[in-house]
C-alpha positions as CSV (number, residue, x, y, z in Angstrom):
1,X,-5.1,-0.8,-75.8
2,X,-1.9,0.5,-77.4
3,X,0.2,3.3,-75.8
4,X,-0.9,5.9,-78.6
5,X,-4.8,5.1,-78.2
6,X,-4.3,5.3,-74.5
7,X,-2.4,9.2,-74.9
8,X,-5.4,10.1,-77.1
9,X,-8.0,9.0,-74.7
10,X,-6.2,11.0,-71.8
11,X,-6.0,14.0,-73.6
12,X,-9.9,13.9,-74.7
13,X,-10.7,13.4,-71.2
14,X,-8.7,16.3,-70.2
15,X,-10.0,18.8,-73.0
16,X,-13.4,17.7,-71.9
17,X,-12.7,18.7,-68.2
18,X,-11.1,21.7,-69.1
19,X,-14.1,22.6,-71.3
20,X,-16.6,21.8,-68.3
21,X,-14.2,23.8,-65.8
22,X,-13.9,26.9,-68.2
23,X,-17.7,27.0,-68.5
24,X,-18.4,27.3,-64.8
25,X,-15.6,29.7,-64.5
26,X,-16.8,31.8,-66.9
27,X,-20.1,31.6,-65.5
28,X,-18.8,32.6,-61.9
29,X,-16.9,35.4,-63.0
30,X,-19.5,37.2,-65.2
31,X,-21.4,37.5,-61.5
32,X,-20.9,40.8,-59.8
33,X,-19.9,40.4,-56.4
34,X,-21.7,42.7,-53.8
35,X,-19.9,43.5,-50.7
36,X,-23.0,43.2,-47.6
37,X,-22.8,43.8,-44.0
38,X,-24.6,42.8,-41.4
39,X,-23.7,42.1,-37.4
40,X,-22.3,39.2,-36.0
41,X,-23.9,38.8,-32.4
42,X,-27.4,40.1,-33.0
43,X,-29.8,37.3,-32.8
44,X,-32.1,36.3,-33.7
45,X,-31.3,38.9,-36.7
46,X,-28.1,38.2,-37.6
47,X,-25.0,36.3,-35.9
48,X,-22.3,34.1,-36.5
49,X,-22.5,30.3,-35.3
50,X,-20.0,28.2,-34.2
51,X,-18.7,27.5,-37.6
52,X,-18.5,31.2,-38.2
53,X,-21.6,31.0,-40.9
54,X,-24.2,33.8,-40.7
55,X,-27.2,32.9,-39.2
56,X,-30.4,34.8,-38.8
57,X,-33.2,36.8,-40.3
58,X,-31.0,39.3,-42.4
59,X,-28.4,36.7,-43.6
60,X,-31.3,34.5,-44.9
61,X,-32.9,37.5,-46.7
62,X,-29.9,38.3,-48.6
63,X,-29.5,34.9,-49.4
64,X,-32.7,34.5,-50.8
65,X,-32.1,38.0,-52.7
66,X,-29.0,36.0,-54.0
67,X,-31.0,33.3,-55.4
68,X,-33.4,35.7,-57.2
69,X,-30.8,38.1,-58.5
70,X,-29.5,37.5,-62.0
71,X,-25.8,38.4,-62.6
72,X,-24.9,39.3,-59.1
73,X,-23.3,37.4,-56.2
74,X,-23.8,38.7,-52.4
75,X,-20.6,38.1,-50.0
76,X,-22.1,38.7,-46.6
77,X,-19.3,40.3,-44.1
78,X,-19.5,41.8,-40.9
79,X,-18.1,45.3,-39.4
80,X,-18.8,47.4,-36.1
81,X,-22.2,49.3,-37.0
82,X,-20.5,52.7,-37.4
83,X,-17.9,51.1,-39.8
84,X,-20.6,49.7,-41.9
85,X,-22.0,53.3,-42.9
86,X,-18.4,54.7,-43.5
87,X,-17.9,51.5,-45.8
88,X,-20.7,52.2,-48.0
89,X,-20.0,56.0,-48.0
90,X,-16.4,55.1,-49.4
91,X,-17.5,52.7,-51.9
92,X,-15.8,49.6,-50.5
93,X,-19.1,47.9,-49.5
94,X,-22.5,47.6,-51.7
95,X,-25.0,47.2,-49.1
96,X,-26.2,46.8,-45.6
97,X,-29.0,44.5,-44.2
98,X,-28.6,44.9,-40.7
99,X,-32.2,45.8,-39.2
100,X,-31.7,49.5,-40.3
101,X,-34.6,51.6,-40.0
102,X,-35.6,53.7,-42.9
103,X,-35.2,57.6,-41.9
104,X,-35.4,60.8,-43.4
105,X,-31.8,61.5,-42.3
106,X,-30.7,58.3,-43.8
107,X,-32.4,58.8,-47.1
108,X,-30.6,62.0,-47.5
109,X,-27.2,60.2,-47.4
110,X,-27.9,56.6,-48.7
111,X,-30.3,54.8,-51.2
112,X,-33.0,52.5,-49.3
113,X,-34.9,49.7,-50.5
114,X,-38.7,49.5,-49.9
115,X,-39.4,47.8,-46.4
116,X,-38.9,44.3,-46.0
117,X,-39.5,44.1,-42.0
118,X,-41.4,46.2,-39.5
119,X,-40.0,46.9,-36.1
120,X,-41.4,47.7,-32.7
121,X,-38.9,49.1,-29.8
122,X,-40.0,48.9,-26.6
123,X,-38.5,49.8,-23.1
124,X,-36.2,47.1,-21.5
125,X,-35.6,47.5,-18.0
126,X,-34.1,45.3,-15.2
127,X,-36.3,42.6,-13.8
128,X,-36.9,44.2,-10.7
129,X,-38.0,47.5,-12.2
130,X,-41.8,48.1,-12.0
131,X,-42.1,52.1,-12.2
132,X,-41.1,52.3,-16.0
133,X,-43.4,51.4,-18.6
134,X,-43.6,54.5,-20.9
135,X,-41.7,57.4,-22.2
136,X,-42.9,59.6,-19.6
137,X,-41.5,57.2,-16.6
138,X,-38.0,57.6,-18.0
139,X,-38.1,61.4,-17.2
140,X,-35.2,61.8,-14.9
141,X,-34.1,58.4,-15.9
142,X,-30.7,57.6,-17.6
143,X,-31.4,55.3,-21.1
144,X,-28.6,53.9,-23.1
145,X,-27.8,55.4,-26.2
146,X,-26.1,53.9,-29.4
147,X,-24.2,56.4,-31.4
148,X,-25.8,56.5,-34.8
149,X,-28.9,54.2,-33.9
150,X,-32.2,55.4,-34.9
151,X,-33.5,54.8,-31.5
152,X,-30.7,57.3,-30.2
153,X,-32.1,59.5,-32.7
154,X,-35.6,59.0,-31.6
155,X,-34.4,59.9,-28.1
156,X,-32.8,62.9,-28.9
157,X,-35.8,64.3,-31.1
158,X,-38.4,63.5,-28.1
159,X,-35.5,65.5,-25.6
160,X,-35.3,68.2,-28.1
161,X,-39.3,68.6,-28.1
162,X,-39.7,68.2,-24.4
163,X,-36.8,69.9,-22.6
164,X,-34.4,67.2,-22.2
165,X,-36.1,65.0,-19.5
166,X,-34.2,61.8,-20.3
167,X,-30.4,61.5,-19.7
168,X,-28.4,59.5,-22.4
169,X,-25.7,57.2,-21.7
170,X,-24.0,57.5,-24.8
171,X,-21.7,54.2,-26.1
172,X,-20.5,53.2,-29.4
173,X,-20.2,50.1,-31.2
174,X,-21.5,48.1,-28.0
175,X,-23.4,44.9,-28.6
176,X,-27.0,44.7,-27.0
177,X,-25.9,41.5,-25.1
178,X,-23.0,43.7,-23.2
179,X,-25.5,46.3,-23.0
180,X,-27.8,44.3,-21.3
181,X,-25.5,43.2,-18.8
182,X,-24.5,46.7,-17.9
183,X,-28.5,47.5,-17.5
184,X,-28.6,44.7,-15.2
185,X,-26.0,45.9,-12.7
186,X,-27.4,49.3,-12.9
187,X,-25.1,51.2,-15.2
188,X,-28.4,53.1,-16.5
189,X,-32.0,52.5,-15.9
190,X,-33.4,51.3,-19.6
191,X,-32.6,50.7,-23.2
192,X,-35.0,51.1,-26.1
193,X,-34.5,48.3,-28.6
194,X,-36.3,45.7,-30.4
195,X,-38.2,43.5,-28.1
196,X,-37.6,40.1,-30.0
197,X,-34.1,40.8,-30.0
198,X,-34.1,41.7,-26.4
199,X,-36.0,38.7,-25.5
200,X,-33.8,36.0,-27.3
201,X,-30.6,37.6,-25.6
202,X,-32.4,37.7,-22.0
203,X,-33.3,34.0,-22.5
204,X,-30.2,33.0,-24.0
205,X,-27.8,34.6,-21.3
206,X,-30.2,34.2,-18.5
207,X,-29.8,37.9,-17.6
208,X,-32.3,39.7,-15.4
209,X,-34.0,42.0,-17.7
210,X,-37.0,42.4,-19.0
211,X,-39.1,44.0,-21.8
212,X,-42.1,46.3,-20.3
213,X,-45.1,48.3,-21.5
214,X,-46.3,48.8,-24.9
215,X,-43.9,49.5,-28.0
216,X,-43.0,53.0,-28.2
217,X,-43.2,53.4,-32.1
218,X,-43.2,50.9,-35.1
219,X,-40.2,51.7,-37.6
220,X,-40.1,50.4,-41.4
221,X,-36.6,48.4,-42.0
222,X,-34.7,48.3,-45.0
223,X,-31.8,47.7,-47.0
224,X,-29.1,50.6,-47.4
225,X,-27.5,51.0,-50.9
226,X,-24.9,53.8,-52.1
227,X,-26.4,56.9,-53.2
228,X,-25.5,57.1,-56.8
229,X,-26.6,55.2,-60.1
230,X,-25.6,51.8,-59.1
231,X,-27.3,52.2,-55.8
232,X,-30.3,53.2,-57.8
233,X,-30.2,50.1,-60.2
234,X,-29.9,47.7,-57.4
235,X,-32.6,49.3,-55.4
236,X,-35.0,49.0,-58.6
237,X,-34.1,45.3,-58.6
238,X,-33.9,44.7,-54.9
239,X,-37.5,46.4,-54.6
240,X,-39.1,43.8,-57.2
241,X,-37.6,40.7,-55.6
242,X,-38.7,42.1,-52.0
243,X,-42.4,42.6,-53.2
244,X,-42.1,39.1,-54.9
245,X,-40.9,37.7,-51.7
246,X,-43.9,39.0,-49.7
247,X,-46.3,38.0,-52.3
248,X,-45.0,34.4,-52.3
249,X,-44.8,34.4,-48.5
250,X,-41.3,33.8,-48.5
251,X,-40.5,36.7,-46.1
252,X,-43.6,35.9,-43.7
253,X,-42.4,32.4,-43.4
254,X,-38.9,33.8,-42.6
255,X,-40.2,36.2,-40.0
256,X,-42.4,33.5,-38.1
257,X,-39.5,30.6,-38.1
258,X,-36.8,32.9,-37.1
259,X,-38.1,35.9,-34.8
260,X,-41.4,33.8,-34.0
261,X,-43.8,36.3,-35.2
262,X,-45.0,37.8,-38.8
263,X,-43.6,41.2,-39.0
264,X,-43.8,41.9,-42.6
265,X,-45.2,44.7,-43.9
266,X,-47.9,44.5,-46.5
């Protein structure tokens, strides 16, 4: 092959490669990137593995949404609990998929999807505690209270209706694993939180704590979005996909495999 033919062949191959790259790049650039927040140490719902890859139920839900959502790419990131909401309010972030309960107060400030999970908060105590199984048993006791958490709101409302019988030990941005360590050394008497998460951490960290009594209540979990036109448009898309994932069994499969039970609402 002479030099002229060889140069022509090289140019043709380069042109074809550039065309393919351009097509791929154009398709990627067309996607709107949605910044999504979750926690980094909340197994089995959301956590970072030893390779700094998000694992757990909520990241898997977001990945499934990403697959089915045309024109969007979901970028999963993490921030402290309170900072996630501040970022949504400021417009820096687009969504929170982080076991967030759907409450009237949150619906006033944010757009939220239909429920994709049902949580059943329970009382957690030190392993040698045998006198606490109900809310009434917490009267006169001190209970861990994460600022801004729906469980804290529940306790505050319970206190307001019953003459403040429960003392609240307020904390900010404390991981449940650290709270359970404080619980076992007696910094407070109890925690109200998700039993699936609690049992996972107790087993993983070999902590002297236990879930006691029956669930206090059941709450629906949804995805937080901005309270604006963009948030409403995303809600419409997300709601349709969540319904689809319920009907085809995807959510139930993920829940059973990751949390050990089917906690998906009908």
